[in-house]
C-alpha positions in Angstrom: 13.3 -1.7 30.3 15.5 -4.7 29.5 18.0 -6.1 31.9 21.3 -7.3 30.5 23.2 -10.2 31.9 25.1 -7.9 34.3 21.8 -6.5 35.8 22.0 -3.1 34.1 19.1 -1.5 32.4 19.3 -1.4 28.6 18.6 1.6 26.4 15.3 1.8 24.4 15.6 1.8 20.7 12.4 3.4 19.5 9.3 5.4 20.5 7.4 2.3 21.7 10.1 1.2 24.1 11.5 -1.9 22.4 14.7 -2.3 24.4 18.1 -3.2 23.0 19.2 -6.8 23.8 22.8 -7.0 25.0 25.0 -9.9 23.9 25.0 -11.1 27.5 21.2 -11.7 27.4 19.9 -15.2 26.9 16.8 -14.1 25.1 16.8 -15.7 21.6 14.6 -13.1 19.9 15.9 -9.5 19.6 12.4 -8.3 18.8 10.8 -9.3 22.2 8.1 -6.9 23.2 8.4 -5.5 26.7 5.4 -5.1 29.0 5.9 -1.4 29.4 4.5 -1.1 25.8 1.6 -3.5 26.3 -1.1 -0.9 27.1 0.0 1.4 24.4 -0.2 -1.6 21.9 -3.7 -2.5 23.1 -4.9 1.1 22.6 -3.2 1.2 19.1 -4.9 -2.1 18.0 -8.3 -1.1 19.5 -8.3 2.3 17.7 -6.4 1.4 14.5 -9.5 1.8 12.3 -11.7 4.8 12.7 -15.0 3.8 14.2 -13.7 0.4 15.5 -13.7 0.6 19.3 -13.0 -3.0 20.4 -10.3 -5.7 20.3 -11.1 -8.9 18.4 -10.1 -12.4 19.6 -7.7 -12.7 16.7 -6.0 -9.4 17.6 -5.7 -10.5 21.2 -4.1 -13.8 20.2 -1.6 -12.0 18.0 -0.7 -9.6 20.7 -0.3 -12.4 23.2 2.1 -14.2 20.7 4.0 -11.0 20.1 4.6 -10.4 23.8 5.1 -14.0 24.6 2.4 -14.1 27.3 -0.5 -16.5 27.7 -3.7 -15.4 26.1 -5.6 -15.9 29.4 -3.3 -13.4 31.1 -3.7 -10.8 28.3 -7.5 -11.4 28.5 -7.3 -10.6 32.2 -5.5 -7.4 31.5 -8.0 -6.3 28.9 -10.9 -7.1 31.1 -9.4 -5.2 34.0 -9.1 -1.8 32.2 -12.5 -0.2 31.3 -11.0 1.6 28.4 -10.7 -1.7 26.5 -13.4 -3.8 25.1 -13.6 -7.3 23.7 -17.1 -6.8 22.6 -18.3 -4.8 19.5 -19.2 -1.3 20.5 -20.7 1.7 18.7 -18.6 4.0 16.4 -18.6 6.5 19.3 -18.3 5.4 22.9 -19.9 7.7 25.5 -18.5 7.2 29.0 -20.4 9.0 31.8 -18.7 9.5 35.1 -20.5 8.2 38.1 -18.1 9.4 40.8 -19.5 11.1 43.9 -18.6 14.6 42.7 -20.2 14.0 39.2 -23.3 12.5 40.8 -23.7 15.5 43.1 -23.3 17.8 40.1 -25.9 16.1 37.9 -24.5 13.0 36.2 -27.8 11.1 36.9 -29.7 13.8 35.1 -27.3 13.4 32.1 -27.7 9.6 32.2 -31.5 9.8 32.2 -31.3 12.3 29.3 -28.9 10.1 27.3 -31.1 7.1 27.9 -34.1 8.9 26.5 -32.3 10.5 23.6 -30.4 7.4 22.5 -33.0 4.8 23.5 -30.3 2.7 25.3 -29.0 2.2 28.8 -25.6 1.5 30.2 -23.6 -1.2 28.4 -25.8 -1.0 25.3 -25.3 0.2 21.7 -27.8 2.0 19.5 -29.5 0.0 16.8 -27.6 1.9 14.1 -24.2 1.1 15.8 -23.3 4.8 16.2 -23.2 5.1 20.0 -22.4 2.9 23.0 -23.1 4.1 26.5 -20.9 3.2 29.4 -20.9 4.2 33.1 -17.4 4.6 34.6 -16.2 5.1 38.1 -14.1 8.2 37.5 -12.7 10.3 34.6 -10.3 12.1 36.9 -11.7 15.6 36.4 -13.7 16.1 39.6 -13.2 19.8 39.7 -15.2 20.2 36.5 -18.0 17.8 37.3 -20.2 16.5 35.8 -18.0 14.9 33.1 -18.5 12.7 30.1 -16.0 11.3 27.7 -16.9 10.8 24.0 -14.3 8.5 22.4 -11.1 9.9 23.9 -12.3 13.4 24.5 -13.2 14.6 28.0 -16.1 17.0 28.0 -17.0 19.0 31.1 -19.7 21.4 32.1 -22.0 21.0 29.0 -25.7 21.7 29.2 -28.1 19.0 28.0 -28.7 21.1 24.9 -25.0 21.2 24.2 -24.7 17.5 24.7 -27.6 17.0 22.2 -25.9 19.2 19.6 -22.7 17.3 20.0 -24.4 13.9 19.6 -26.4 15.1 16.6 -23.2 16.2 14.9 -21.4 12.9 15.6 -24.4 10.9 14.4 -24.3 12.8 11.1 -20.6 12.1 10.5 -19.7 9.3 8.2 -17.1 6.7 9.1 
């Protein structure tokens, strides 16, 4: 939220949190983007086009300029969060949870199955560009272990046959 010259929080104008600039503020640009909207903006840019699951260098440069922050700082933010990628990934991103509870409940079996079915290991993309496989520390659903996330959809308690059916369906979908 913006602070006006008297130290009071400004009101937000819109759904993305762009704050009103009071006349007492020294900011020259009334369209300044506030950091509380930065992660939302990164998600928006990364997922703007169906099947595109990464942020290009040009997009990062534009966001850095819009927010008035150094590109190196933005790059650090993007590299910190595992949901963002600067590298080309498959049309569908599979994230397999590797937390203790998921591992105890069979995530290693799922990983071995995915490796065999897709012909790739962690951090790789299938030759046809349909799937990328990532291992993540936690998906935040320990009570329903083991968990995977495909794109932005959390999936829990599926058998290997159900996972295969879902992957087959996704592979047949067009972009």
